C-alpha positions in Angstrom: 7.3 2.7 -19.9 4.8 5.4 -19.1 6.0 8.3 -17.0 4.7 7.9 -13.4 1.9 10.3 -12.4 2.3 11.8 -9.0 -0.5 13.8 -7.2 0.8 16.2 -4.6 -1.8 17.3 -2.1 -0.5 20.2 -0.1 -2.3 23.4 0.8 0.8 25.6 1.3 1.9 26.9 -2.1 5.3 27.8 -0.7 5.9 24.0 -0.1 3.8 22.6 -2.9 5.1 24.4 -5.9 8.9 24.0 -5.3 8.3 20.3 -4.5 6.2 19.8 -7.6 8.9 21.5 -9.8 11.6 19.3 -8.2 9.7 16.1 -8.9 9.0 17.2 -12.5 12.7 17.7 -12.9 13.2 14.1 -11.8 11.0 12.9 -14.6 7.6 12.5 -12.9 4.3 13.9 -14.2 2.9 15.9 -11.3 -0.6 17.2 -10.6 -1.2 19.6 -7.7 -4.1 20.0 -5.3 -4.6 22.2 -2.3 -7.4 20.3 -0.6 -8.9 16.8 -0.4 -11.8 18.0 -2.6 -9.5 19.1 -5.4 -7.5 15.9 -5.0 -10.6 13.8 -5.4 -11.5 15.4 -8.7 -8.0 14.7 -10.0 -8.1 11.1 -8.7 -11.3 10.5 -10.7 -9.3 10.6 -13.9 -7.8 7.2 -12.8 -4.2 7.7 -13.9 -2.5 8.7 -10.6 0.0 6.2 -9.4 1.2 7.7 -6.2 -0.4 10.4 -4.0 1.8 12.5 -1.7 -0.8 13.6 0.9 -0.3 16.2 3.6 -2.0 15.4 6.9 -2.9 19.0 7.8 -5.3 20.1 5.1 -8.0 22.7 5.2 -11.5 21.1 5.3 -11.1 17.3 5.3 -7.8 16.4 6.8 -5.3 14.0 5.2 -5.9 11.1 7.5 -9.7 11.2 6.9 -9.1 11.5 3.2 -6.7 8.6 3.2 -9.2 6.3 5.0 -12.0 7.3 2.5 -9.8 6.8 -0.6 -8.4 3.4 0.5 -11.9 2.1 0.9 -12.3 2.7 -2.8 -8.9 1.3 -3.8 -6.8 4.4 -4.2 -3.3 4.8 -5.6 -0.4 4.3 -3.3 -0.2 6.9 -0.6 2.8 8.6 1.0 1.7 10.7 3.9 3.6 14.0 4.5 3.3 15.8 7.9 5.2 18.3 10.0 3.9 16.6 13.2 6.5 13.9 13.4 4.8 12.0 16.3 5.1 8.2 16.2 1.4 7.9 17.0 0.5 9.9 13.8 2.7 7.6 11.8 1.0 4.5 13.2 -2.4 6.0 12.5 -1.5 6.8 8.9 -0.2 3.3 8.3 -3.2 1.7 9.9 -5.5 3.8 7.6 -3.8 2.4 4.6 -0.8 4.7 3.8 2.1 2.9 2.0 4.7 5.1 3.6 5.1 8.2 5.8 7.6 11.1 5.8 8.0 14.1 8.2 8.4 17.6 6.7 10.7 19.1 5.7 11.4 16.1 3.6 14.7 15.1 2.2 14.2 15.4 -1.5 16.4 12.6 -2.5 14.9 10.3 0.0 11.4 11.3 -1.2 12.3 10.3 -4.7 13.7 7.0 -3.5 10.5 6.3 -1.6 8.3 7.2 -4.5 10.3 4.8 -6.7 10.1 2.2 -4.0 6.3 2.3 -3.7 6.1 2.2 -7.5 7.9 -1.1 -7.5 5.7 -4.1 -7.0 6.1 -7.9 -7.7 5.1 -8.9 -11.3 3.4 -12.2 -12.1 6.6 -13.4 -13.8 8.5 -12.9 -10.5 6.4 -15.1 -8.4 8.5 -18.1 -7.4 5.9 -20.6 -6.4 2.8 -19.9 -8.4 2.2 -19.3 -12.1 0.4 -16.5 -14.0 -3.2 -17.1 -15.1 -4.7 -15.4 -18.1 -4.3 -12.0 -19.6 -5.1 -10.3 -16.3 -2.0 -11.7 -14.7 -1.7 -13.6 -11.4 -4.9 -14.9 -9.9 -4.7 -16.8 -6.6 -7.5 -18.7 -4.7 -7.6 -19.8 -1.1 -10.4 -20.6 1.3 -13.1 -17.9 1.0 -11.4 -15.6 -1.5 -10.0 -15.0 -4.9 -6.9 -12.7 -4.9 -6.0 -10.4 -7.8 -2.6 -8.9 -7.0 -2.2 -6.9 -10.2 -5.5 -5.2 -9.6 -5.0 -4.9 -5.8 -8.2 -6.5 -4.5 -9.8 -9.6 -3.1 -13.2 -11.0 -4.0 -14.9 -13.1 -1.4 -16.9 -16.2 -2.4 -20.0 -14.2 -1.7 -18.9 -11.7 -4.4 -17.8 -8.9 -2.2 -14.9 -6.8 -3.6 -12.3 -5.9 -1.0 -9.7 -3.3 -2.1 -6.2 -3.6 -0.8 -3.4 -1.0 -0.4 -0.1 -1.5 -2.3 1.7 -2.8 0.8 -1.2 -5.0 1.8 -1.1 -6.5 -1.7 2.6 -7.1 -1.5 2.4 -8.7 1.9 -0.5 -11.0 1.1 1.3 -12.0 -2.1 4.4 -13.0 -0.1 2.3 -15.0 2.3 0.4 -16.7 -0.5 3.7 -17.6 -2.2 4.8 -19.4 1.0 1.7 -21.0 2.4 2.0 -22.7 5.8 5.6 -21.6 6.1 6.8 -19.5 9.1 8.2 -16.2 7.8 10.0 -13.8 10.1 9.3 -10.1 9.9 12.7 -9.6 8.2 11.9 -12.2 5.6 8.5 -10.6 4.9 10.2 -7.2 4.5 12.6 -8.8 2.0 9.9 -10.6 0.1 7.7 -7.6 -0.2 10.1 -4.8 -1.0 13.6 -6.0 -1.1 16.6 -4.5 0.6 16.6 -0.8 1.4 12.8 -0.2 1.4 11.9 2.0 4.4 9.5 -0.4 6.2 9.9 -1.6 9.8 9.0 -4.7 11.8 6.2 -2.6 13.4 4.9 -1.8 9.9 4.7 -5.5 9.2 2.6 -6.0 12.3 0.2 -3.2 11.4 -0.2 -4.6 7.9 -0.9 -8.1 9.2 -3.5 -6.6 11.5 -5.2 -4.9 8.6 -5.1 -8.0 6.4 -6.7 -10.0 9.3 -9.6 -7.6 9.4 -10.1 -7.9 5.7 -9.8 -11.7 5.7 -12.0 -12.2 8.8 -14.7 -14.8 8.4 -17.5 -16.0 10.6 -15.3 -18.0 13.0 -13.0 -15.7 15.0 -10.9 -18.6 16.0 -10.2 -19.5 12.4 -7.5 -16.9 11.8 -5.9 -17.3 8.3 -2.7 -15.6 9.5 -1.1 -17.3 12.5 1.3 -15.5 14.8 4.3 -17.6 15.7 5.8 -16.3 19.0 9.2 -14.6 18.5 9.3 -16.1 15.0 6.8 -14.3 12.7 3.7 -15.3 10.8 2.4 -18.2 8.8 -0.5 -18.2 6.3 -2.8 -21.0 7.2 -4.4 -21.6 3.9 -3.8 -23.8 0.8 -3.3 -21.5 -2.2 -3.9 -22.4 -5.9 -3.3 -20.4 -9.0 -5.7 -19.9 -11.8 
């Protein structure tokens, strides 16, 4: 298995360099950037798997950079900030971050979270649908073709819609249980398993983001139905292949 490549984007060298050295000691390949501009050049190589992104960067801030990169289908993102406000966490998750930590970070927890975002369901693990072709799992439902391994949707009109890692995992869980009511706790278990640091509030934010990406011409035809006090149900028939 290839060594995971981490991109650490932090402008303070007193924080960046010791953190990078610690992660290298844990077996990761680590690249360092002190700005969004420098990070973008490193991302262009295409081999970064997780980006640790500071919110307070010089020039373009981390939240703006996160939004811009997710529109292109970036690697998974863990936001790092000294702010600690719940509103900042919500904004980061809404913009497409996979996780969020407040500085100073607990180093062991950070490693655990990096490994958690690196885990993702494989085609062979899907309980209700089968793999299709060399590219892995391909799912189809009304209006879209879903490529979980490549983390994007393609609309019937040919529009490519990138997904974040957590959006991919959540949509895959919904597609594996179409028309079933799944509680927030069940969705957490299906997407990340026990111990992953994701909350019920995060599930709600992810559902909201998926709804926007799956929105069609009829606002009343919501593919993800909210079940009061129960959870969510995916209102589409799903086929593989």
